[in-house]
LOSESE-810583 format. One line per 2 residues: number of its first residue (from 1); their letters; for each residue x, y, z of N, C-alpha, C, O. Coordinates in steps of 0.2 Angstrom, whole numbers, plus 5000, padded with zeros to 4 digits. Layout:
NUM) a) X,Y,Z,X,Y,Z,X,Y,Z,X,Y,Z ~ ...;
//
This chain:
1) wn) 5004,4994,5000,5000,5000,5000,5004,5006,5000,5002,5012,4998 ~ 5011,5005,5002,5014,5012,5001,5014,5016,4995,5013,5022,4994;
3) wr) 5016,5012,4990,5016,5016,4984,5009,5019,4981,5009,5024,4977 ~ 5004,5015,4984,4997,5017,4982,4996,5024,4985,4993,5028,4982;
5) vm) 4997,5024,4993,4996,5030,4996,5000,5036,4993,4998,5042,4993 ~ 5006,5034,4992,5010,5039,4988,5008,5043,4982,5008,5049,4981;
7) la) 5005,5038,4978,5002,5041,4972,4995,5045,4973,4993,5050,4970 ~ 4992,5042,4978,4985,5045,4980,4986,5052,4983,4982,5056,4981;
9) fg) 4992,5053,4986,4993,5060,4988,4994,5065,4983,4993,5071,4983 ~ 4996,5062,4977,4997,5067,4971,4990,5069,4969,4990,5075,4965;
11) av) 4985,5066,4970,4978,5068,4968,4975,5074,4972,4971,5077,4970 ~ 4978,5075,4979,4976,5080,4983,4976,5087,4980,4971,5091,4980;
13) pa) 4982,5089,4977,4982,5096,4975,4978,5097,4968,4975,5102,4967 ~ 4977,5092,4965,4974,5092,4959,4966,5093,4960,4962,5096,4957;
15) vl) 4964,5089,4966,4957,5091,4968,4956,5098,4971,4951,5101,4969 ~ 4960,5100,4975,4960,5107,4977,4960,5112,4971,4956,5116,4971;
17) ql) 4964,5110,4966,4964,5115,4960,4957,5115,4957,4954,5120,4955 ~ 4955,5109,4956,4948,5108,4953,4943,5112,4956,4939,5115,4953;
19) vg) 4942,5112,4964,4938,5115,4966,4938,5123,4966,4934,5127,4966 ~ 4945,5125,4966,4946,5132,4965,4944,5135,4959,4941,5140,4958;
21) fg) 4945,5131,4954,4943,5133,4946,4935,5134,4946,4933,5138,4942 ~ 4932,5130,4950,4924,5131,4951,4923,5138,4953,4918,5141,4951;
23) ml) 4927,5141,4957,4926,5148,4960,4928,5154,4957,4927,5159,4958 ~ 4932,5152,4951,4935,5157,4947,4930,5161,4943,4926,5158,4940;
25) pp) 4930,5168,4943,4925,5172,4939,4928,5171,4932,4933,5169,4931 ~ 4923,5172,4926,4925,5172,4920,4930,5177,4918,4931,5182,4922;
27) sp) 4934,5176,4913,4940,5180,4911,4937,5187,4909,4932,5187,4905 ~ 4939,5193,4911,4937,5199,4909,4938,5199,4901,4934,5202,4897;
29) tw) 4944,5198,4899,4946,5198,4892,4942,5194,4888,4939,5197,4882 ~ 4940,5188,4890,4935,5184,4886,4928,5187,4886,4925,5187,4881;
31) lv) 4926,5190,4891,4919,5194,4891,4920,5199,4886,4915,5201,4883 ~ 4925,5203,4886,4926,5209,4881,4925,5206,4874,4922,5209,4870;
33) hq) 4929,5201,4873,4928,5198,4866,4922,5196,4864,4920,5196,4858 ~ 4917,5194,4869,4910,5192,4868,4906,5197,4868,4900,5196,4867;
35) gr) 4909,5204,4869,4904,5210,4869,4900,5211,4875,4896,5216,4875 ~ 4902,5207,4881,4899,5208,4888,4903,5212,4892,4906,5210,4896;
37) id) 4902,5219,4890,4907,5224,4893,4905,5225,4900,4909,5226,4905 ~ 4898,5225,4902,4896,5226,4909,4898,5221,4913,4900,5222,4919;
39) ea) 4897,5215,4911,4900,5209,4915,4907,5209,4916,4910,5207,4921 ~ 4911,5212,4911,4918,5211,4911,4920,5217,4917,4925,5216,4921;
41) ea) 4917,5223,4917,4918,5228,4922,4916,5225,4929,4920,5227,4934 ~ 4911,5222,4929,4909,5219,4936,4914,5214,4939,4916,5214,4945;
43) vl) 4917,5210,4935,4922,5205,4936,4928,5209,4938,4932,5207,4943 ~ 4930,5214,4934,4936,5217,4937,4936,5221,4943,4940,5221,4948;
45) rr) 4930,5224,4944,4929,5227,4951,4929,5223,4956,4931,5225,4961 ~ 4927,5216,4955,4927,5211,4960,4934,5209,4962,4936,5208,4968;
47) ir) 4938,5207,4957,4944,5204,4958,4949,5210,4960,4954,5208,4964 ~ 4948,5217,4959,4952,5222,4960,4950,5225,4967,4954,5230,4969;
49) gh) 4945,5223,4969,4943,5226,4976,4940,5233,4976,4939,5236,4980 ~ 4937,5234,4970,4933,5241,4969,4926,5239,4967,4924,5240,4962;
51) dn) 4922,5237,4972,4915,5235,4971,4911,5241,4971,4906,5241,4967 ~ 4913,5247,4975,4909,5253,4975,4910,5257,4969,4916,5258,4968;
53) vp) 4906,5259,4964,4907,5262,4958,4906,5270,4961,4901,5271,4964 ~ 4910,5274,4959,4908,5281,4960,4902,5283,4957,4901,5282,4951;
55) ne) 4897,5287,4961,4891,5289,4958,4890,5296,4958,4891,5299,4963 ~ 4888,5299,4953,4887,5306,4952,4882,5309,4956,4883,5315,4958;
57) nt) 4877,5305,4958,4872,5307,4963,4875,5308,4969,4873,5313,4973 ~ 4879,5304,4972,4883,5305,4978,4886,5311,4979,4885,5314,4983;
59) ad) 4890,5313,4973,4893,5319,4973,4888,5325,4973,4890,5330,4976 ~ 4883,5325,4970,4877,5330,4970,4875,5331,4977,4874,5336,4979;
61) de) 4874,5325,4980,4871,5325,4987,4876,5329,4991,4874,5333,4995 ~ 4882,5327,4991,4887,5331,4995,4887,5338,4994,4887,5342,4998;
63) nt) 4887,5339,4987,4887,5346,4986,4881,5350,4988,4882,5356,4989 ~ 4875,5347,4988,4869,5350,4990,4870,5351,4997,4868,5357,5000;
65) kk) 4873,5346,5001,4873,5347,5008,4877,5353,5010,4876,5357,5015 ~ 4883,5354,5006,4887,5360,5008,4883,5366,5006,4883,5371,5010;
67) ds) 4880,5366,5001,4877,5372,4998,4872,5374,5004,4871,5380,5006 ~ 4867,5370,5006,4862,5370,5011,4866,5373,5017,4863,5378,5020;
69) gn) 4871,5371,5019,4874,5373,5026,4877,5380,5025,4877,5384,5030 ~ 4879,5382,5019,4882,5389,5018,4876,5394,5017,4876,5400,5019;
71) nt) 4871,5391,5014,4865,5397,5013,4860,5396,5019,4860,5391,5023 ~ 4858,5403,5021,4854,5403,5027,4847,5404,5025,4842,5404,5029;
73) nd) 4845,5404,5019,4838,5405,5016,4835,5398,5013,4831,5398,5009 ~ 4837,5392,5016,4835,5385,5014,4835,5384,5007,4830,5381,5004;
75) ge) 4840,5385,5004,4842,5383,4996,4839,5390,4992,4840,5389,4986 ~ 4837,5395,4994,4835,5400,4990,4841,5405,4989,4845,5406,4994;
77) md) 4842,5408,4983,4847,5412,4982,4845,5419,4985,4840,5421,4984 ~ 4850,5422,4988,4849,5428,4991,4850,5434,4985,4851,5432,4979;
79) kg) 4850,5440,4988,4850,5446,4983,4857,5446,4979,4858,5447,4973 ~ 4862,5445,4984,4869,5445,4982,4871,5441,4976,4874,5442,4972;
81) dy) 4867,5434,4977,4869,5429,4972,4866,5431,4965,4869,5430,4960 ~ 4860,5435,4965,4858,5437,4959,4862,5442,4956,4863,5443,4950;
83) vd) 4865,5446,4960,4869,5452,4959,4876,5449,4956,4878,5452,4951 ~ 4878,5444,4959,4884,5441,4956,4883,5438,4949,4887,5438,4945;
85) me) 4877,5434,4948,4876,5431,4943,4875,5436,4937,4878,5436,4932 ~ 4871,5442,4938,4871,5447,4933,4877,5450,4931,4878,5451,4925;
87) qs) 4882,5451,4936,4888,5454,4935,4892,5450,4931,4896,5452,4926 ~ 4891,5443,4932,4896,5438,4928,4894,5437,4922,4898,5436,4918;
89) nk) 4887,5438,4920,4884,5437,4913,4886,5444,4910,4887,5443,4904 ~ 4886,5450,4913,4888,5456,4910,4896,5456,4908,4898,5458,4902;
91) de) 4900,5453,4912,4907,5452,4911,4908,5448,4905,4913,5449,4901 ~ 4905,5442,4905,4905,5437,4899,4903,5440,4893,4907,5438,4888;
93) nt) 4898,5444,4893,4896,5447,4887,4901,5452,4885,4902,5452,4879 ~ 4904,5456,4889,4908,5461,4887,4916,5460,4886,4920,5464,4885;
95) at) 4917,5453,4888,4924,5451,4888,4927,5451,4881,4923,5449,4876 ~ 4932,5452,4879,4936,5452,4873,4940,5446,4872,4941,5443,4877;
97) pt) 4943,5443,4866,4947,5438,4866,4953,5439,4870,4956,5434,4872 ~ 4955,5446,4871,4962,5447,4874,4961,5449,4881,4966,5449,4885;
99) tp) 4955,5449,4883,4953,5451,4890,4948,5447,4892,4942,5449,4892 ~ 4949,5441,4895,4945,5437,4898,4942,5440,4905,4945,5444,4908;
101) at) 4936,5437,4906,4932,5439,4911,4935,5436,4917,4936,5430,4918 ~ 4935,5440,4923,4939,5438,4929,4934,5438,4936,4937,5440,4941;
103) tt) 4928,5437,4935,4924,5438,4940,4924,5431,4944,4925,5426,4942 ~ 4923,5433,4951,4922,5427,4956,4915,5424,4956,4910,5428,4957;
105) it) 4914,5418,4954,4907,5415,4954,4906,5413,4962,4909,5408,4965 ~ 4901,5416,4964,4899,5414,4970,4892,5411,4970,4889,5409,4976;
107) np) 4889,5410,4965,4882,5407,4965,4883,5400,4966,4887,5397,4963 ~ 4878,5397,4971,4878,5390,4972,4877,5385,4966,4880,5380,4965;
109) lr) 4872,5388,4962,4871,5383,4956,4876,5383,4951,4877,5379,4947 ~ 4880,5388,4950,4885,5388,4945,4891,5384,4949,4894,5381,4945;
111) rr) 4892,5385,4955,4898,5382,4959,4896,5374,4958,4901,5369,4957 ~ 4890,5372,4959,4888,5365,4958,4889,5362,4951,4890,5356,4951;
113) lq) 4888,5366,4946,4889,5364,4939,4897,5363,4938,4898,5358,4935 ~ 4901,5367,4941,4908,5366,4940,4910,5360,4943,4913,5356,4940;
115) er) 4908,5360,4949,4910,5353,4953,4908,5347,4950,4912,5342,4950 ~ 4902,5347,4947,4900,5340,4943,4903,5339,4937,4903,5334,4934;
117) qr) 4906,5344,4933,4911,5344,4928,4917,5342,4930,4920,5338,4926 ~ 4920,5344,4936,4926,5342,4938,4926,5334,4940,4930,5330,4940;
119) fh) 4920,5332,4943,4919,5326,4946,4919,5321,4940,4923,5316,4940 ~ 4916,5322,4934,4917,5318,4928,4923,5317,4926,4925,5312,4923;
121) he) 4928,5323,4926,4935,5323,4923,4938,5318,4929,4941,5313,4927 ~ 4938,5320,4935,4942,5316,4940,4940,5308,4940,4944,5304,4941;
123) da) 4933,5307,4938,4931,5300,4939,4935,5296,4933,4937,5290,4934 ~ 4935,5299,4927,4937,5296,4922,4945,5294,4922,4948,5290,4920;
125) sh) 4948,5299,4926,4955,5298,4926,4958,5295,4933,4964,5293,4933 ~ 4954,5294,4937,4956,5291,4944,4953,5283,4944,4956,5279,4948;
127) de) 4948,5281,4940,4945,5274,4941,4949,5270,4937,4949,5269,4931 ~ 4954,5266,4942,4958,5261,4939,4955,5256,4934,4957,5253,4929;
129) va) 4950,5253,4938,4945,5248,4934,4943,5250,4927,4945,5247,4922 ~ 4940,5257,4927,4938,5259,4920,4944,5259,4915,4943,5258,4909;
131) qe) 4950,5261,4918,4956,5262,4913,4958,5255,4911,4960,5254,4905 ~ 4958,5250,4915,4960,5244,4913,4955,5240,4908,4957,5236,4904;
133) lq) 4948,5242,4909,4944,5240,4905,4945,5243,4898,4944,5240,4893 ~ 4946,5249,4898,4948,5252,4892,4953,5250,4888,4953,5249,4882;
135) ei) 4959,5248,4892,4965,5245,4889,4963,5237,4886,4964,5236,4880 ~ 4959,5234,4890,4957,5227,4887,4953,5228,4881,4953,5224,4877;
137) qq) 4949,5233,4880,4944,5234,4874,4949,5235,4868,4949,5233,4863 ~ 4954,5239,4870,4959,5242,4864,4962,5235,4862,4963,5234,4856;
139) ea) 4965,5231,4866,4969,5225,4864,4964,5221,4860,4966,5219,4855 ~ 4959,5220,4863,4953,5216,4859,4952,5218,4852,4953,5214,4847;
141) qv) 4952,5225,4851,4951,5227,4844,4957,5226,4840,4956,5224,4834 ~ 4963,5227,4843,4969,5225,4839,4970,5218,4838,4972,5216,4833;
143) ak) 4968,5213,4843,4968,5206,4841,4963,5204,4836,4964,5200,4831 ~ 4957,5207,4836,4953,5206,4831,4955,5207,4823,4953,5204,4818;
145) ag) 4959,5212,4823,4962,5214,4816,4967,5209,4814,4968,5208,4808 ~ 4969,5204,4818,4974,5199,4815,4971,5192,4815,4975,5187,4815;
147) qh) 4964,5191,4816,4961,5185,4816,4961,5181,4810,4962,5175,4811 ~ 4961,5185,4804,4960,5181,4798,4967,5180,4794,4968,5179,4788;
149) vs) 4972,5181,4798,4979,5180,4795,4982,5173,4797,4982,5171,4802 ~ 4984,5170,4791,4987,5163,4793,4994,5163,4796,4998,5168,4795;
151) lw) 4996,5157,4799,5003,5157,4801,5007,5157,4796,5012,5160,4796 ~ 5006,5153,4791,5011,5153,4785,5012,5160,4782,5018,5163,4782;
153) hl) 5007,5164,4781,5007,5170,4779,5012,5174,4783,5017,5177,4781 ~ 5011,5174,4790,5016,5178,4794,5023,5176,4794,5028,5180,4794;
155) wl) 5024,5169,4793,5031,5166,4793,5034,5169,4787,5040,5170,4787 ~ 5031,5169,4781,5034,5171,4775,5035,5178,4774,5039,5180,4770;
157) nn) 5031,5183,4776,5030,5190,4775,5031,5195,4780,5032,5201,4779 ~ 5031,5192,4787,5033,5197,4792,5039,5194,4796,5039,5190,4800;
159) vp) 5045,5198,4794,5050,5196,4796,5051,5197,4805,5054,5192,4808 ~ 5049,5202,4808,5049,5202,4815,5046,5197,4818,5048,5194,4823;
161) vr) 5039,5195,4816,5036,5189,4818,5039,5183,4818,5039,5179,4822 ~ 5042,5182,4812,5046,5176,4811,5052,5175,4815,5053,5170,4818;
163) ra) 5055,5180,4816,5061,5180,4822,5059,5179,4828,5062,5175,4832 ~ 5053,5182,4831,5049,5180,4837,5047,5173,4838,5048,5170,4843;
165) ml) 5045,5170,4832,5043,5164,4833,5049,5159,4833,5049,5154,4837 ~ 5054,5160,4830,5060,5156,4831,5063,5156,4838,5066,5152,4841;
167) lg) 5063,5162,4840,5065,5163,4848,5060,5159,4853,5063,5156,4857 ~ 5054,5160,4851,5049,5156,4855,5050,5148,4855,5049,5145,4860;
169) cs) 5051,5146,4849,5051,5139,4848,5058,5136,4850,5058,5131,4853 ~ 5063,5140,4850,5070,5138,4853,5070,5138,4860,5074,5134,4863;
171) lw) 5066,5142,4863,5066,5142,4871,5062,5135,4873,5065,5132,4877 ~ 5057,5134,4870,5054,5127,4871,5059,5121,4870,5059,5116,4874;
173) av) 5062,5121,4864,5066,5116,4863,5072,5115,4867,5074,5110,4868 ~ 5075,5121,4870,5081,5120,4874,5078,5118,4881,5081,5114,4884;
175) sq) 5072,5120,4883,5070,5118,4890,5069,5110,4890,5070,5107,4895 ~ 5067,5108,4884,5066,5100,4885,5072,5097,4883,5074,5092,4886;
177) la) 5076,5099,4878,5083,5095,4876,5088,5096,4882,5093,5093,4881 ~ 5086,5100,4887,5092,5101,4893,5092,5095,4897,5095,5095,4902;
179) gi) 5087,5090,4896,5087,5084,4900,5083,5084,4906,5084,5080,4910 ~ 5078,5089,4907,5074,5090,4913,5070,5083,4915,5069,5081,4921;
181) nt) 5067,5080,4910,5063,5074,4912,5067,5069,4914,5065,5065,4918 ~ 5074,5068,4911,5078,5063,4914,5080,5063,4920,5081,5058,4924;
183) im) 5083,5070,4922,5084,5071,4929,5078,5070,4935,5079,5067,4940 ~ 5073,5073,4932,5067,5072,4937,5065,5066,4938,5064,5063,4944;
185) yy) 5064,5062,4933,5061,5055,4934,5066,5049,4935,5064,5044,4938 ~ 5072,5051,4934,5077,5045,4935,5083,5048,4939,5088,5045,4939;
187) ga) 5081,5053,4944,5086,5055,4948,5089,5050,4953,5095,5050,4954 ~ 5084,5047,4956,5087,5041,4960,5091,5036,4957,5096,5034,4960;
189) si) 5089,5034,4951,5093,5029,4948,5100,5031,4946,5105,5027,4945 ~ 5100,5038,4944,5107,5040,4942,5111,5040,4948,5117,5039,4947;
191) vr) 5109,5042,4954,5113,5043,4960,5115,5036,4962,5121,5035,4964 ~ 5110,5031,4961,5112,5024,4963,5118,5022,4958,5122,5019,4960;
193) kt) 5118,5024,4952,5123,5021,4948,5130,5023,4949,5135,5020,4947 ~ 5130,5028,4953,5137,5031,4955,5140,5028,4960,5146,5028,4961;
195) gl) 5136,5023,4964,5139,5019,4969,5135,5020,4976,5138,5018,4981 ~ 5130,5023,4976,5126,5025,4982,5123,5018,4985,5119,5015,4981;
197) eg) 5123,5016,4991,5121,5010,4993,5115,5013,4998,5115,5018,5001 ~ 5110,5008,4999,5105,5010,5004,5099,5006,5002,5099,5003,4997;
199) sk) 5093,5006,5006,5087,5003,5005,5083,5006,4999,5085,5011,4997 ~ 5078,5002,4998,5074,5005,4992,5070,5010,4994,5069,5014,4989;
201) sm) 5069,5012,5001,5066,5018,5002,5070,5024,5001,5067,5030,5000 ~ 5077,5023,5001,5081,5029,4999,5080,5032,4993,5081,5038,4992;
203) di) 5077,5028,4988,5075,5031,4982,5071,5037,4982,5072,5041,4978 ~ 5066,5036,4987,5061,5041,4988,5064,5047,4991,5063,5053,4988;
205) wi) 5068,5046,4995,5071,5052,4999,5076,5056,4995,5077,5062,4997 ~ 5079,5052,4990,5084,5056,4986,5080,5061,4981,5082,5066,4980;
207) tv) 5073,5059,4979,5070,5064,4975,5067,5070,4979,5065,5075,4976 ~ 5067,5069,4986,5064,5075,4989,5068,5081,4988,5065,5086,4987;
209) pl) 5075,5081,4989,5079,5087,4988,5079,5090,4981,5078,5095,4979 ~ 5079,5084,4977,5079,5086,4970,5073,5091,4968,5074,5096,4966;
211) nt) 5067,5089,4969,5060,5092,4968,5061,5098,4971,5059,5104,4969 ~ 5063,5098,4978,5063,5105,4982,5067,5110,4979,5065,5116,4979;
213) mq) 5073,5108,4976,5077,5113,4973,5074,5117,4967,5075,5123,4966 ~ 5071,5113,4963,5067,5117,4957,5062,5121,4960,5060,5126,4957;
215) li) 5058,5119,4965,5053,5124,4968,5057,5130,4971,5054,5136,4971 ~ 5062,5129,4974,5066,5135,4976,5068,5139,4971,5068,5145,4971;
217) gi) 5071,5137,4965,5072,5140,4959,5067,5144,4956,5068,5149,4953 ~ 5061,5142,4956,5055,5145,4953,5053,5151,4958,5052,5156,4955;
219) ci) 5054,5150,4963,5053,5156,4968,5058,5162,4968,5057,5167,4968 ~ 5065,5159,4967,5070,5164,4965,5068,5168,4958,5070,5174,4957;
221) cy) 5065,5164,4954,5064,5168,4947,5059,5173,4948,5059,5179,4946 ~ 5053,5171,4952,5049,5177,4954,5051,5183,4957,5049,5188,4955;
223) ai) 5056,5182,4961,5059,5188,4964,5064,5192,4960,5065,5198,4962 ~ 5067,5189,4955,5072,5193,4952,5070,5195,4944,5074,5199,4941;
225) id) 5065,5192,4941,5063,5192,4934,5062,5199,4933,5064,5201,4927 ~ 5059,5203,4936,5057,5210,4934,5062,5215,4936,5063,5220,4933;
227) kk) 5066,5213,4942,5072,5217,4943,5077,5216,4939,5080,5221,4936 ~ 5079,5210,4937,5085,5209,4933,5084,5209,4926,5088,5209,4922;
229) gr) 5078,5207,4924,5076,5207,4917,5076,5199,4914,5078,5195,4917 ~ 5072,5199,4909,5071,5192,4905,5078,5190,4904,5080,5184,4906;
231) rf) 5082,5193,4900,5088,5191,4897,5093,5188,4902,5096,5183,4901 ~ 5094,5192,4907,5099,5191,4913,5096,5184,4916,5100,5180,4916;
233) tl) 5090,5184,4918,5088,5178,4921,5089,5171,4916,5091,5166,4919 ~ 5087,5172,4911,5088,5166,4906,5095,5164,4905,5096,5159,4906;
235) lt) 5099,5169,4904,5106,5167,4902,5109,5164,4908,5112,5158,4908 ~ 5108,5167,4914,5110,5164,4920,5108,5158,4922,5111,5153,4925;
237) sm) 5102,5156,4920,5100,5149,4921,5102,5145,4916,5104,5139,4918 ~ 5103,5146,4910,5106,5142,4905,5113,5140,4908,5115,5135,4908;
239) gl) 5117,5146,4909,5125,5144,4911,5125,5139,4917,5129,5134,4916 ~ 5120,5140,4922,5121,5136,4928,5119,5129,4926,5121,5124,4929;
241) ve) 5114,5128,4922,5111,5122,4920,5117,5118,4916,5118,5112,4917 ~ 5121,5121,4912,5126,5118,4908,5132,5116,4914,5134,5111,4914;
243) lg) 5133,5120,4919,5138,5119,4923,5136,5113,4927,5140,5108,4929 ~ 5129,5112,4930,5126,5106,4933,5127,5100,4929,5130,5094,4931;
245) ll) 5126,5100,4922,5126,5094,4918,5133,5092,4918,5134,5086,4918 ~ 5138,5097,4918,5145,5095,4917,5148,5091,4924,5152,5087,4924;
247) li) 5145,5094,4929,5146,5091,4936,5143,5084,4937,5146,5080,4940 ~ 5138,5083,4934,5135,5077,4934,5139,5071,4931,5140,5066,4933;
249) gy) 5141,5073,4924,5146,5069,4921,5153,5068,4924,5156,5063,4924 ~ 5155,5073,4928,5162,5072,4932,5160,5067,4938,5164,5063,4940;
251) gf) 5153,5068,4941,5152,5063,4947,5152,5056,4944,5154,5051,4948 ~ 5150,5055,4938,5150,5048,4935,5158,5046,4934,5160,5040,4936;
253) av) 5161,5050,4932,5167,5048,4930,5172,5046,4936,5176,5042,4936 ~ 5171,5050,4942,5175,5049,4948,5171,5044,4952,5174,5042,4957;
255) es) 5165,5042,4951,5160,5038,4954,5159,5041,4962,5161,5037,4967 ~ 5157,5047,4962,5156,5051,4968,5148,5052,4969,5146,5057,4966;
257) pm) 5144,5048,4973,5137,5049,4973,5136,5056,4976,5131,5059,4974 ~ 5139,5059,4980,5138,5066,4983,5139,5071,4978,5135,5075,4978;
259) tt) 5145,5070,4974,5146,5075,4969,5140,5075,4964,5137,5081,4962 ~ 5137,5069,4962,5132,5069,4957,5126,5072,4960,5122,5075,4957;
261) lf) 5124,5071,4967,5118,5073,4970,5119,5081,4970,5114,5084,4969 ~ 5124,5083,4972,5125,5091,4972,5124,5093,4965,5121,5099,4965;
263) am) 5127,5091,4960,5127,5093,4953,5119,5093,4951,5116,5097,4947 ~ 5115,5088,4953,5108,5087,4951,5104,5092,4954,5099,5095,4952;
265) cl) 5106,5094,4960,5102,5099,4964,5104,5106,4961,5099,5110,4961 ~ 5110,5108,4960,5112,5114,4956,5109,5114,4949,5107,5120,4947;
267) yl) 5108,5109,4946,5105,5108,4939,5097,5110,4940,5095,5115,4937 ~ 5094,5107,4944,5086,5109,4945,5085,5115,4948,5080,5118,4947;
269) la) 5090,5118,4953,5089,5125,4955,5090,5130,4950,5086,5135,4949 ~ 5095,5129,4944,5096,5133,4939,5090,5133,4934,5088,5138,4931;
271) fg) 5088,5126,4933,5082,5126,4928,5076,5129,4930,5072,5133,4926 ~ 5075,5128,4938,5069,5132,4940,5069,5139,4940,5064,5143,4939;
273) vg) 5076,5142,4940,5076,5150,4939,5074,5153,4932,5072,5159,4932 ~ 5076,5149,4927,5075,5152,4920,5071,5148,4915,5066,5149,4913;
275) ls) 5074,5142,4914,5071,5138,4909,5065,5135,4910,5061,5132,4906 ~ 5064,5135,4917,5057,5131,4918,5051,5136,4917,5045,5134,4916;
277) tm) 5052,5143,4918,5047,5148,4917,5047,5152,4911,5042,5155,4909 ~ 5054,5154,4909,5055,5159,4903,5051,5157,4897,5047,5161,4895;
279) py) 5051,5151,4895,5047,5149,4889,5040,5151,4889,5037,5153,4884 ~ 5037,5151,4895,5030,5153,4896,5029,5161,4896,5025,5163,4892;
281) tm) 5034,5164,4899,5034,5171,4900,5035,5174,4894,5031,5178,4891 ~ 5041,5172,4891,5043,5176,4885,5039,5175,4879,5038,5180,4875;
283) ns) 5035,5169,4878,5031,5168,4873,5024,5172,4874,5020,5172,4869 ~ 5023,5174,4879,5017,5179,4879,5019,5186,4879,5014,5190,4878;
285) ei) 5025,5187,4878,5027,5194,4877,5031,5197,4871,5030,5203,4869 ~ 5034,5192,4867,5038,5194,4862,5034,5195,4855,5037,5197,4850;
287) yp) 5027,5193,4856,5024,5193,4849,5020,5200,4849,5018,5202,4854 ~ 5018,5203,4843,5013,5208,4844,5007,5206,4846,5004,5201,4845;
289) sk) 5003,5212,4848,4996,5210,4851,4991,5207,4845,4987,5203,4847 ~ 4993,5210,4840,4988,5208,4834,4989,5200,4833,4984,5197,4832;
291) yr) 4994,5198,4833,4996,5191,4832,4998,5186,4837,5000,5180,4836 ~ 4997,5189,4844,4999,5185,4849,4995,5178,4850,4998,5173,4852;
293) al) 4989,5178,4850,4985,5172,4851,4987,5167,4845,4987,5161,4847 ~ 4988,5169,4839,4989,5164,4834,4995,5162,4835,4996,5156,4834;
295) cv) 5001,5165,4837,5007,5163,4837,5009,5158,4843,5012,5153,4842 ~ 5006,5160,4849,5006,5156,4855,5003,5149,4854,5005,5144,4856;
297) sq) 4997,5149,4851,4993,5143,4850,4997,5138,4846,4996,5132,4846 ~ 5001,5140,4841,5004,5136,4836,5010,5133,4840,5014,5129,4837;
//
């Protein structure tokens, strides 16, 4: 039952992930592509924590309270207000292009109109969700422009896209040809062949530090990828992966299990830093928005 229990534990994260998927809202980008703009905005406000939408009526109510507190005649304009309005109208009528009117508006109704106009301007510039939704709509329009283009046409006629596709495919090829599957699945057997002795349960314990090192490498990648950049992270990862493979060969040559185990840990740590994540990240960034979906899907 030992191996059955071990494999059964692998189903636990999958079940938790399946339950979590059921709680996920629809993708705002997908909703925009389907023309369901209101639903996309509602989802964005939910996941961004901006459930309360700024309301013009709220601003008007606040302005009305201020005006009612300032006026002593329960909302009625006094004689001075009429004088100010009349004087303002005269100044606007007599103002020339070179001499603008410079009267001070004290009328509550005019002040309320100005504050309403300012509210609309500030609401459009400070609502992060509205700005993000607008960017998604713009990207959706750009993506629709490239829907009817074939991949073969891009490869023959669009040199920048062809270079990006070569880079993206090369990243995937290098990540697989570096031997990650061999090290991950046959790590215990590799160490055993260098002369390590022990019980069969030792094979399971050998894989624990190996898998842990790759997880640590992925965490390091998340910490440095935006600070150091994609190129530095990827080249560093590839260099350390090559060093790890050389040390693995050296461990076989001298029949040193500890050297081989250390080299495999170094290899998996380096692989997690760059080659494990960079193909996903860079393939989503190197293509133009118009052709991104087509290029990534192929």
